[in-house]
ROLO-16225 format. One line per 4 residues: their letters; for each residue x, y, z of C-alpha. Coordinates in steps of 0.5 Angstrom, whole numbers. Layout:
// residues N
a = X/Y/Z ~ ...
// end
This chain:
// residues 798
mswt = 93/35/-28 ~ 87/36/-23 ~ 83/38/-29 ~ 83/31/-32
lpvs = 78/29/-26 ~ 72/33/-28 ~ 74/31/-36 ~ 74/24/-34
vivs = 67/25/-32 ~ 64/29/-37 ~ 67/26/-43 ~ 64/19/-40
ialg = 57/22/-40 ~ 58/25/-47 ~ 60/19/-50 ~ 54/16/-47
laap = 50/21/-50 ~ 53/20/-57 ~ 53/12/-57 ~ 46/12/-61
glrr = 49/16/-66 ~ 56/12/-66 ~ 52/6/-67 ~ 51/8/-74
lfga = 59/9/-75 ~ 61/2/-72 ~ 55/-2/-72 ~ 56/-8/-67
glgr = 63/-6/-66 ~ 61/0/-62 ~ 62/-3/-55 ~ 70/-5/-57
vlal = 71/2/-59 ~ 67/5/-53 ~ 72/1/-49 ~ 78/4/-51
wpla = 76/10/-47 ~ 75/7/-40 ~ 82/3/-42 ~ 85/10/-43
lfvy = 83/12/-37 ~ 85/6/-33 ~ 92/7/-36 ~ 92/14/-35
flgl = 90/14/-27 ~ 95/8/-26 ~ 100/12/-28 ~ 99/17/-22
apgi = 100/11/-18 ~ 107/13/-15 ~ 104/20/-13 ~ 98/17/-10
aege = 103/12/-6 ~ 107/18/-3 ~ 100/21/-1 ~ 99/26/-6
vwra = 92/28/-7 ~ 89/32/-14 ~ 83/37/-13 ~ 79/41/-18
sfrw = 73/45/-15 ~ 68/50/-18 ~ 64/54/-14 ~ 57/51/-14
ftvp = 52/56/-10 ~ 53/60/-4 ~ 49/59/3 ~ 47/66/6
agwl = 48/68/13 ~ 42/65/17 ~ 40/60/12 ~ 42/54/17
pgga = 39/53/24 ~ 44/57/29 ~ 45/63/24 ~ 51/59/20
gpfd = 54/62/14 ~ 55/65/9 ~ 59/60/6 ~ 60/57/-1
vhfg = 58/50/-3 ~ 63/47/-9 ~ 62/43/-15 ~ 69/39/-13
fald = 73/33/-15 ~ 78/30/-11 ~ 83/24/-12 ~ 86/20/-6
glaf = 88/13/-5 ~ 81/11/-3 ~ 78/14/-10 ~ 84/12/-14
lfvl = 82/4/-12 ~ 75/5/-14 ~ 77/9/-20 ~ 81/3/-23
litg = 76/-2/-21 ~ 71/2/-25 ~ 75/4/-31 ~ 79/-3/-31
vgal = 73/-8/-30 ~ 69/-3/-35 ~ 73/-4/-41 ~ 73/-11/-40
vmfy = 66/-12/-39 ~ 65/-7/-45 ~ 69/-12/-49 ~ 66/-18/-47
assy = 59/-15/-48 ~ 60/-14/-56 ~ 61/-21/-57 ~ 55/-23/-52
lgkd = 50/-18/-55 ~ 47/-21/-61 ~ 47/-17/-68 ~ 40/-15/-67
enhg = 40/-12/-60 ~ 40/-5/-59 ~ 48/-4/-58 ~ 47/4/-58
affa = 42/4/-53 ~ 46/-1/-49 ~ 53/2/-49 ~ 49/9/-48
ylml = 47/7/-41 ~ 53/3/-40 ~ 58/9/-41 ~ 53/14/-37
fvga = 53/9/-32 ~ 61/9/-32 ~ 61/17/-32 ~ 56/17/-26
mlgv = 60/12/-22 ~ 67/16/-23 ~ 63/22/-21 ~ 61/19/-14
vlad = 68/16/-12 ~ 71/23/-15 ~ 66/28/-11 ~ 69/32/-6
nlfv = 63/34/-3 ~ 56/30/-1 ~ 52/34/-5 ~ 56/33/-11
mylf = 56/25/-9 ~ 49/25/-9 ~ 48/28/-15 ~ 52/22/-19
wemt = 49/17/-14 ~ 42/18/-16 ~ 45/18/-23 ~ 47/11/-22
sits = 40/9/-20 ~ 37/12/-26 ~ 42/8/-31 ~ 42/2/-27
flli = 35/2/-28 ~ 36/2/-35 ~ 41/-3/-36 ~ 37/-8/-31
gfws = 31/-7/-35 ~ 34/-7/-42 ~ 31/-13/-44 ~ 24/-9/-43
hrpe = 20/-14/-47 ~ 21/-19/-41 ~ 16/-17/-35 ~ 21/-20/-30
srag = 26/-15/-33 ~ 22/-9/-32 ~ 20/-12/-25 ~ 27/-13/-23
alka = 29/-6/-25 ~ 23/-2/-22 ~ 25/-6/-15 ~ 32/-4/-16
llvt = 30/3/-17 ~ 25/4/-12 ~ 30/1/-6 ~ 36/5/-8
aagg = 32/11/-10 ~ 29/11/-3 ~ 36/10/0 ~ 39/15/-4
lafl = 33/20/-1 ~ 36/18/6 ~ 43/19/4 ~ 41/26/2
agaa = 37/27/9 ~ 43/25/12 ~ 48/30/8 ~ 43/36/10
lilv = 44/34/17 ~ 51/34/17 ~ 51/41/13 ~ 46/43/19
aags = 51/40/25 ~ 58/42/21 ~ 56/48/17 ~ 59/44/11
vdle = 59/38/6 ~ 66/39/3 ~ 69/32/5 ~ 76/36/6
tlla = 72/40/12 ~ 69/34/15 ~ 75/30/15 ~ 78/35/20
ggeg = 72/36/24 ~ 69/29/25 ~ 70/29/33 ~ 65/35/33
lrss = 60/31/28 ~ 60/25/33 ~ 59/29/39 ~ 53/33/36
plyp = 46/31/38 ~ 44/30/31 ~ 49/24/30 ~ 45/18/31
amlv = 40/21/26 ~ 45/23/21 ~ 49/16/22 ~ 43/12/21
lvll = 40/16/15 ~ 47/16/11 ~ 48/8/13 ~ 41/7/10
gaft = 43/10/3 ~ 49/5/4 ~ 46/-1/5 ~ 40/0/0
ksaq = 46/1/-5 ~ 50/-5/-3 ~ 44/-10/-2 ~ 45/-11/5
apfh = 40/-14/10 ~ 34/-13/10 ~ 35/-9/4 ~ 38/-14/0
lwlp = 31/-16/-4 ~ 33/-12/-10 ~ 39/-15/-12 ~ 37/-22/-14
name = 31/-20/-18 ~ 37/-15/-22 ~ 40/-22/-25 ~ 34/-21/-30
aptp = 39/-16/-33 ~ 44/-18/-39 ~ 50/-22/-36 ~ 55/-16/-38
vsay = 51/-11/-33 ~ 51/-16/-27 ~ 58/-17/-29 ~ 60/-10/-28
lhsa = 54/-7/-24 ~ 54/-13/-18 ~ 61/-14/-18 ~ 66/-8/-19
amvk = 61/-2/-19 ~ 54/0/-17 ~ 54/-5/-11 ~ 61/-2/-9
agiy = 58/5/-9 ~ 55/3/-2 ~ 62/1/0 ~ 65/7/-2
liar = 60/11/2 ~ 62/7/8 ~ 69/8/7 ~ 69/15/6
mapi = 65/17/12 ~ 68/12/17 ~ 73/17/19 ~ 68/22/19
lggt = 62/18/23 ~ 66/12/25 ~ 69/10/31 ~ 63/10/36
alwv = 59/4/39 ~ 53/6/35 ~ 58/5/28 ~ 60/-1/30
llva = 54/-4/32 ~ 50/-2/26 ~ 56/-3/21 ~ 59/-9/23
gagi = 53/-12/25 ~ 49/-11/19 ~ 55/-14/15 ~ 56/-20/19
vslv = 49/-22/18 ~ 49/-20/11 ~ 55/-25/10 ~ 52/-31/14
lgay = 45/-30/11 ~ 47/-28/4 ~ 52/-35/4 ~ 46/-39/7
lalr = 41/-36/2 ~ 46/-38/-4 ~ 46/-45/-2 ~ 38/-45/-3
qtdl = 39/-43/-10 ~ 40/-47/-17 ~ 40/-42/-22 ~ 48/-40/-23
kail = 46/-32/-23 ~ 42/-33/-17 ~ 47/-36/-13 ~ 52/-31/-15
afst = 47/-25/-13 ~ 47/-28/-6 ~ 54/-29/-6 ~ 55/-22/-8
isql = 51/-20/-2 ~ 55/-24/3 ~ 62/-22/0 ~ 59/-14/1
glii = 57/-16/8 ~ 64/-19/9 ~ 67/-12/7 ~ 62/-8/11
alfg = 64/-12/17 ~ 71/-10/17 ~ 70/-3/16 ~ 65/-3/22
wgtt = 71/-6/26 ~ 75/0/24 ~ 82/-3/26 ~ 88/-2/21
aava = 88/-9/20 ~ 81/-9/19 ~ 81/-3/14 ~ 87/-6/10
aavl = 83/-13/9 ~ 77/-9/7 ~ 80/-5/1 ~ 84/-11/-1
hvln = 78/-15/-1 ~ 74/-10/-5 ~ 80/-11/-10 ~ 79/-18/-10
hsvf = 72/-19/-10 ~ 71/-15/-16 ~ 76/-19/-20 ~ 74/-26/-18
kaal = 66/-24/-18 ~ 67/-21/-25 ~ 70/-27/-28 ~ 65/-31/-25
fmmv = 59/-27/-28 ~ 62/-27/-35 ~ 63/-35/-34 ~ 56/-36/-32
givd = 54/-31/-38 ~ 58/-36/-43 ~ 55/-42/-40 ~ 48/-40/-41
hetg = 50/-37/-48 ~ 53/-44/-50 ~ 48/-49/-46 ~ 41/-45/-46
trdi = 41/-46/-38 ~ 43/-44/-32 ~ 40/-49/-27 ~ 46/-53/-24
ralr = 42/-59/-23 ~ 42/-60/-31 ~ 49/-58/-32 ~ 54/-63/-31
glga = 61/-65/-34 ~ 62/-58/-38 ~ 69/-58/-37 ~ 70/-63/-43
fmpv = 67/-59/-48 ~ 69/-52/-45 ~ 76/-53/-42 ~ 78/-45/-42
taav = 71/-43/-39 ~ 72/-49/-34 ~ 79/-46/-32 ~ 76/-39/-31
amva = 71/-42/-27 ~ 75/-46/-22 ~ 80/-41/-21 ~ 75/-35/-20
alal = 71/-40/-15 ~ 77/-42/-11 ~ 79/-35/-10 ~ 72/-34/-8
agvp = 72/-40/-3 ~ 79/-37/-1 ~ 83/-43/-3 ~ 91/-41/-3
plng = 95/-39/-7 ~ 89/-35/-10 ~ 88/-27/-8 ~ 81/-29/-4
fvsk = 85/-33/1 ~ 90/-27/2 ~ 84/-22/4 ~ 80/-28/7
emff = 86/-30/12 ~ 86/-22/14 ~ 79/-22/15 ~ 80/-28/20
aasl = 85/-24/23 ~ 81/-18/24 ~ 75/-22/27 ~ 80/-24/32
etgp = 82/-17/34 ~ 75/-14/35 ~ 76/-14/43 ~ 79/-7/44
vlag = 74/-4/39 ~ 68/-8/42 ~ 70/-6/49 ~ 65/0/50
vpgg = 60/-3/46 ~ 54/-6/50 ~ 55/-14/50 ~ 62/-13/47
gvla = 64/-19/50 ~ 59/-24/47 ~ 60/-20/40 ~ 68/-21/41
vlfp = 66/-29/41 ~ 61/-29/36 ~ 64/-25/30 ~ 70/-30/29
alav = 65/-36/29 ~ 60/-32/24 ~ 66/-31/20 ~ 68/-38/20
lgsi = 60/-40/19 ~ 59/-36/13 ~ 66/-38/10 ~ 64/-45/10
ftfi = 57/-44/6 ~ 62/-40/1 ~ 66/-45/0 ~ 61/-50/-1
yslr = 57/-46/-6 ~ 64/-44/-10 ~ 65/-52/-11 ~ 58/-53/-13
ishg = 58/-47/-19 ~ 65/-50/-21 ~ 67/-57/-20 ~ 59/-59/-20
vffg = 58/-56/-26 ~ 64/-57/-30 ~ 67/-64/-27 ~ 61/-67/-24
qgrp = 58/-73/-27 ~ 53/-73/-32 ~ 52/-70/-39 ~ 51/-63/-41
paaa = 44/-61/-43 ~ 42/-64/-50 ~ 39/-57/-52 ~ 46/-54/-52
gghg = 43/-47/-53 ~ 41/-49/-60 ~ 49/-50/-62 ~ 48/-58/-62
rphd = 53/-59/-57 ~ 57/-54/-52 ~ 63/-51/-53 ~ 68/-45/-51
ppag = 66/-38/-54 ~ 69/-34/-59 ~ 75/-30/-56 ~ 71/-24/-55
mwlp = 68/-27/-49 ~ 73/-31/-46 ~ 79/-26/-46 ~ 76/-22/-41
pvvl = 75/-27/-36 ~ 81/-30/-37 ~ 85/-23/-36 ~ 81/-23/-29
aala = 83/-30/-27 ~ 90/-29/-29 ~ 90/-23/-24 ~ 87/-27/-19
vvlg = 93/-32/-19 ~ 98/-26/-19 ~ 95/-22/-13 ~ 95/-29/-10
vapg = 102/-31/-11 ~ 105/-24/-11 ~ 100/-19/-7 ~ 105/-15/-5
laeg = 105/-12/-12 ~ 98/-8/-10 ~ 101/-7/-3 ~ 104/0/-4
siva = 101/3/-10 ~ 93/1/-8 ~ 92/-2/-2 ~ 96/2/3
paar = 94/9/0 ~ 87/6/0 ~ 87/4/7 ~ 90/11/9
gvlg = 85/15/5 ~ 80/12/11 ~ 85/11/17 ~ 90/17/16
pvdv = 97/16/16 ~ 98/9/19 ~ 103/3/17 ~ 99/-2/14
phla = 100/-9/15 ~ 104/-13/10 ~ 101/-17/5 ~ 103/-24/4
lwhg = 101/-31/2 ~ 104/-34/8 ~ 104/-32/15 ~ 106/-38/18
fnap = 102/-43/23 ~ 97/-38/26 ~ 90/-38/28 ~ 87/-35/22
llms = 90/-41/18 ~ 87/-46/23 ~ 80/-42/21 ~ 82/-43/14
aavv = 83/-50/15 ~ 77/-51/18 ~ 73/-48/13 ~ 76/-52/8
algl = 75/-59/11 ~ 68/-58/14 ~ 66/-55/7 ~ 69/-61/3
vaya = 65/-66/8 ~ 59/-62/7 ~ 60/-61/-1 ~ 61/-69/-2
rgpa = 55/-70/2 ~ 51/-66/-3 ~ 44/-69/-2 ~ 44/-70/5
ldav = 46/-62/6 ~ 40/-61/1 ~ 35/-64/5 ~ 38/-61/12
igrl = 37/-54/8 ~ 30/-56/6 ~ 28/-57/13 ~ 31/-50/15
pvap = 27/-44/15 ~ 27/-39/10 ~ 30/-32/12 ~ 24/-27/13
nmna = 21/-26/6 ~ 23/-19/4 ~ 20/-20/-3 ~ 13/-21/0
lydg = 14/-14/4 ~ 16/-11/-2 ~ 10/-13/-6 ~ 5/-12/0
fldg = 8/-5/0 ~ 7/-4/-7 ~ 0/-7/-7 ~ -2/-2/-1
lqkt = 0/4/-5 ~ -4/2/-11 ~ -10/1/-7 ~ -9/7/-3
adfv = -8/11/-10 ~ -14/8/-13 ~ -18/10/-6 ~ -16/17/-7
ekrl = -17/17/-14 ~ -24/15/-14 ~ -25/21/-8 ~ -21/26/-12
mtgf = -22/25/-19 ~ -30/25/-20 ~ -30/29/-27 ~ -34/35/-23
trdy = -30/42/-24 ~ -34/44/-17 ~ -30/38/-14 ~ -23/40/-16
iaym = -24/47/-14 ~ -27/45/-7 ~ -21/41/-6 ~ -16/46/-8
lgfl = -19/52/-4 ~ -21/48/2 ~ -13/45/2 ~ -11/53/1
lvll = -15/55/7 ~ -13/50/12 ~ -6/51/10 ~ -7/59/11
gvta = -10/57/18 ~ -5/53/20 ~ 0/58/18 ~ -4/64/21
asvg = -4/59/28 ~ 4/58/28 ~ 6/65/26 ~ 1/68/32
pfsl = -3/75/32 ~ -1/80/27 ~ -4/87/25 ~ -9/89/20
qtdw = -8/95/16 ~ -15/98/16 ~ -14/106/15 ~ -19/108/9
ppqg = -17/111/4 ~ -11/107/4 ~ -7/112/1 ~ -9/119/-2
slew = -16/120/-4 ~ -21/115/-8 ~ -24/117/-14 ~ -32/116/-15
aell = -30/113/-22 ~ -25/108/-19 ~ -30/106/-13 ~ -36/105/-18
lavl = -32/101/-23 ~ -30/96/-17 ~ -38/95/-15 ~ -39/94/-23
maav = -34/89/-23 ~ -36/85/-17 ~ -44/85/-19 ~ -42/82/-26
alsv = -38/77/-23 ~ -43/75/-18 ~ -48/75/-24 ~ -44/69/-27
pffr = -47/63/-24 ~ -54/65/-25 ~ -54/65/-33 ~ -57/59/-36
srva = -52/61/-43 ~ -45/59/-43 ~ -44/65/-48 ~ -47/70/-43
avvs = -43/67/-38 ~ -37/68/-42 ~ -38/75/-44 ~ -39/77/-37
mgav = -33/74/-35 ~ -30/78/-41 ~ -33/84/-38 ~ -30/83/-32
gtgl = -23/83/-35 ~ -25/89/-39 ~ -26/93/-32 ~ -19/90/-30
vimw = -16/93/-36 ~ -19/100/-34 ~ -17/99/-27 ~ -10/98/-29
tlfr = -10/104/-33 ~ -13/108/-27 ~ -8/106/-23 ~ -2/107/-28
apdl = 0/100/-29 ~ 0/100/-37 ~ 4/94/-37 ~ -1/90/-33
altt = -7/93/-37 ~ -3/91/-44 ~ -2/84/-42 ~ -9/83/-40
lvve = -12/87/-46 ~ -8/81/-50 ~ -10/76/-46 ~ -18/77/-45
pvtl = -20/77/-52 ~ -15/71/-53 ~ -18/67/-47 ~ -26/69/-49
llfl = -24/67/-57 ~ -22/60/-54 ~ -28/59/-50 ~ -33/60/-56
lvfv = -29/55/-60 ~ -30/50/-56 ~ -37/51/-54 ~ -39/47/-60
ylpr = -36/41/-57 ~ -40/41/-51 ~ -46/38/-49 ~ -52/43/-47
ltrd = -52/47/-41 ~ -56/44/-35 ~ -56/47/-28 ~ -52/42/-23
vfpk = -57/40/-17 ~ -52/39/-11 ~ -55/36/-4 ~ -56/41/2
tarw = -49/39/5 ~ -45/40/-1 ~ -49/47/-2 ~ -47/49/5
vnva = -40/47/3 ~ -40/51/-3 ~ -42/57/1 ~ -37/56/7
laag = -31/55/2 ~ -33/61/-2 ~ -34/66/4 ~ -28/63/7
ggla = -24/64/0 ~ -26/72/0 ~ -25/73/8 ~ -18/70/7
ttll = -16/74/1 ~ -18/80/4 ~ -15/79/11 ~ -9/77/7
llgv = -9/83/3 ~ -10/87/10 ~ -4/84/13 ~ 1/84/8
rglr = 0/92/8 ~ 1/92/15 ~ 8/88/14 ~ 15/92/15
adrt = 18/89/9 ~ 25/88/7 ~ 26/92/1 ~ 33/90/0
vadw = 31/86/-6 ~ 26/91/-9 ~ 31/97/-8 ~ 37/93/-12
yien = 32/91/-18 ~ 30/99/-18 ~ 37/101/-18 ~ 40/96/-23
slpl = 35/95/-28 ~ 37/101/-32 ~ 45/100/-32 ~ 45/93/-32
ahga = 40/91/-37 ~ 39/98/-40 ~ 31/98/-39 ~ 27/103/-35
nvvn = 21/99/-34 ~ 23/95/-28 ~ 17/89/-29 ~ 19/88/-36
vilv = 27/87/-34 ~ 25/83/-28 ~ 21/78/-32 ~ 26/78/-39
dfrg = 33/79/-36 ~ 34/78/-28 ~ 29/72/-28 ~ 29/70/-36
fdtm = 30/63/-34 ~ 24/63/-30 ~ 20/66/-35 ~ 23/61/-40
feit = 21/55/-36 ~ 14/57/-35 ~ 13/58/-42 ~ 16/51/-44
vlal = 11/48/-38 ~ 5/51/-42 ~ 8/49/-49 ~ 9/42/-46
aglg = 2/42/-43 ~ -1/44/-49 ~ 3/39/-53 ~ 1/33/-48
vyil = -7/35/-49 ~ -6/35/-56 ~ -3/28/-56 ~ -8/25/-51
snlr = -14/28/-55 ~ -12/25/-62 ~ -10/18/-58 ~ -12/12/-61
fkgg = -12/4/-59 ~ -11/-1/-64 ~ -15/2/-69 ~ -21/4/-64
pk = -24/11/-63 ~ -20/17/-61
// end
């Protein structure tokens, strides 16, 4: 059964690669056909729920590579790094969201996209993203997780920028890629530190040795780096800037990536690393602090928006902050609330995004100031919007109310967790207060996007998206959000349905074998209920006084403009690149050689200084006797090479270089290196011929006149290069090299590769892939030169 884990990832990726070809078979129905695969996975994995509830874990592992002994600081090793997959309770929850919501989104997108859209490319990107997300949550070690993590960044870039003809889409895609990819590099660096500290990146091993990691001197660095990866992916403050701009993507992309998939990858990483790196004062401060700030900031910024998708974007930042704060507190009640809200948020937020897509599709606008009274024309969409928005607001008897109550309860129980945290007493009061404040903001904007749009006084926009009047869309568009809205009702009225099979196993995947609080709609009159009542009462009053509220918000300061910081960074990067390009790309070959040789000399100098003194092997002659013919040949080659700069004719210079090459052929022959001699004999004439062929395109040769300073630089670089090469050769001869690898090649060349010529066997067999890729690089470079040399711009010259 474990083999199904890698198969689910591989087949998803394969279907994504095949989607453009399948478009020819299925036409505009491609999305519905491909939706059958995540739907089948959803049904299959859902069938594993009884085993998951019993604590079973499915694993599939393949050895990836071996870390040799002594490769890591401290001499740890050798050990294997496995390309492993595992399905436990936590991964099970996310797999159900990825496949279930993914199937609904694909079905929805088939009707949302116009017939003239590129369905093949869109569903290729989407299916590749499904495979990447499955790889992230099923990965059993951090390096495999990172591999798929970056794949989600690339595929999300393609999805956000799908409408590439729009500058806003391209800018939003680039911003998402830069921010999340930078966070991915931080995550990789954190994983590397974990490997150094723990000697493993396998999650099973790390779970058993979490205490050792938390006591490591590298712990603060590894924690910060891992959290940077999670916060950038989940758009937590101050890295939230990319998510609002990602709303330029088609609505199905937003409904999937920004509710149930991509942004949840950061949540998953935090949940997965909680038992490994969590439980410390630093963890609580960073994770819970970032989460609660994002909750309030995201909700506040949502109130300042008038575009429906922008409101949902900042709402997503806020709701993800709520979940992250719960994982930061880390109590049993908090983790149970977190995993439940992961499920609930995916359900109602995907429905809301789909609702926004319908409104935009049918009215031609997403501006809430122009949207009023749509409920009379779009009753099905209005019903979905009200259910999903009230679930977001935490109104009973919907699923959001259950997890919001648990959130309030967990915020009141943070005292023991904060006991060892600086300022813990203040935070124990501040956390519940901010939880209520953020929830009030959430309640207000939830009514704005539901009641205000569908039941507010006014007329619908006259344009109506070109349809004459707004109306409910075809069943292909309203059926998926209706399913999600119905699920929001079911999970609210009977949350126990998800308790034993989904929520409890997911919580145990974070906490271990613990008793998870019972899920119920009603827990009696208690403090969390009073907090909910206060949210509803104050939210209703504020919503009723909308104009006054907007006036107050308009006078409040805008949060720090991270977009300005981002734009300034890109502008500075561009100016730096322009400066460097102007200094380096001068068009003179001499300058390029000077830069490269100068850098090489600096690098060699730094290396020599760090290594310390080394002995030079200066015995003469080095081995045996030196023949006069060999010495004479070397002198002649040096003399010919020195004469090249003084020639006034290119032909004479090239012929002289050919003479040096001929001398090399003779030298290799004298020193019994027939392979090198034959290779040089082939390369030299071809190179000489290429030079002669291009001479007809070159201008007349003139002597370059360099300033006096440049001439001295030339002399210094030439002398330094020659001296460094000589010292390197003498120093290498004095080293006691480990001949283990060389002897292995000599011993195994004939029996394994059936070749007596060791050099040939190494190039063609043992390192055949290196040789193949070197040839590929040269071929691509040549192809690129050919294409650029024949490039024309709209009928202009080449």
